[in-house]
C-alpha positions, 0 to 999 in steps of 0.5 A, a space after each residue: 500500500 502507498 503511504 499518505 506522503 506518496 499519495 500526496 506526491 502523486 496527486 501533486 505530480 498529476 496536477 502539475 502535469 495537467 497544468 503544464 498540458 493546459 499551458 502547452 495547449 494554450 501556447 499552441 492555440 495562440 501560435 496557430 492563431 498568430 499563424 492564421 492571422 499572418 497568413 490570412 484566413 483563406 485556407 482556414 476551415 473551422 469545422 471543429 476543435 482541431 481546425 478552429 480559428 478564433 477571429 472576429 468575423 472571419 470565415 473559411 472561404 474567399 471568393 475567386 481573386 479574378 472577381 471584382 466588385 461588380 462581378 455579381 451585379 447582374 445577379 444582385 441588382 434586379 432589372 427595373 419593373 416592367 410593363 407588358 409581357 416579357 419574353 426570354 430564352 434560357 439555356 441550360 448548360 453544364 460547366 465548371 463553376 468556381 464557387 470560391 477561391 480554388 474551389 470548382 464545382 461541376 455545375 448545371 446552370 441556367 444561362 451559365 450562372 449560379 443562381 440563374 438570371 433574375 426574372 421580373 414581370 408584373 402581376 397580370 402580365 404574361 411571362 414567356 420562357 423558352 428553355 433549351 437543354 444543352 446538357 446530356 441530362 434531362 432537365 426542366 424549369 418549374 416556377 413557384 406561384 399560381 399559374 395554369 397547371 399545363 405550364 407547371 414545368 414538371 415534364 422533362 426536357 430531354 438532352 438537346 430539347 426545348 420547351 416554351 412555358 407561358 405563365 401569368 404568375 400570381 399573386 405578386 411576390 417573390 418566387 423561386 424557379 428551379 429544375 424539378 427533376 429527381 434527385 432534387 438535391 442534385 439538380 438544385 444543389 448543382 445550380 439549377 435555381 433562380 429567383 422571379 420577382 412578380 411586382 404588384 400592378 402599382 409597383 412598390 415604393 422607390 428603393 435601392 433593390 438587391 437580390 440575395 439568394 443563399 446557396 450551398 455548394 458541394 465541391 467534392 461530390 459527397 452530397 453535402 454542401 462544403 461551402 455556402 454563399 450569396 448569389 453563387 460565390 462563397 465569401 463574395 460580399 465579405 470582400 465586396 460589400 453591398 453599397 447603399 446610401 445613408 437614409 435611403 430605403 433599401 429593399 432586399 429580396 432574400 431566398 434560401 435555396 440550400 437544399 441539404 440543410 433544414 433551415 437558414 436565417 438571415 441576420 442583420 447587425 446593428 439594424 432592424 427591418 420590416 419583413 414581408 413574408 414571400 412578398 405577397 403583402 404590402 403591409 409588413 408581417 413583422 419588424 425584427 433583425 433575424 428571419 428564418 427561411 426553410 428550403 425554398 422560402 423567401 422574404 422581402 426585407 425593407 430597412 433604412 440605415 441612418 448612419 454611415 458605416 459597415 454592418 454585417 449580415 449572415 445566417 445564424 447557422 455558424 457552419 454556413 456563416 463560417 464557410 462563406 455566407 457572411 457579408 457586409 453592407 457599406 453605408 455611404 
């Protein structure tokens, strides 16, 4: 049997060992944090304790270096409200898409972009879409909202095929469109989705309008999104903030098209906003700073920024924010 003195010495030794171990771990974490800060966070992948990077508002994805501040304008700034019928042709193609710096996804695209082009029509008018499928796989184009059943877009368009849809979407609001073939997670997740704005006949109040479509990007083909981003590129709005003027009405059309997560939120720092659920009402449903959206849900958010500066926006799901879906709004 060990003596009382031996037991006390053993406990003291264990305490010293644990303390020393904690100190060593702390020094290693500090060293790793410094290295990450010096080298930038572009390669950081904060998925767990071993890869965690402790940094204010950093995340593990950077946009491609070739993309300048205006690179996503066509997917972010909607076309103006139109009067009368709208006709356009959309082409489905398969192409590699760089969704983050050095991260390329084998994409299926509407008109070569993820998400597809912003469609805009006024309630009561006709939208004619001619869809051409130039891939080796069947696809289609289904729009949300009310319209004639024969124009719903569920029939496959074969490789090399073409189909024309004529819809009069109603009621006014914000609606996703997407390929509706199975497996749905693959067709949507590889890029075949976009947003359609249906304006009320009298229009909405003048505002600085922006579209933000949240997507998930499976770059390794395992069926789970590795990166997340607004309008097709992880980390883009962290490097290139949205720019608005102080005091003006800002209107965001926000949609969640991440197919492998049950919910995503949009949270705005340092400000609050009116929420118009699905955009189908002209009276706000609530006033808040965070709104939850399940897959395919969307909302119109309206706000004003009384002071200049920068405010952050991101999902409150940390994996999404840290892997590319954090951005800034610059008020000038």
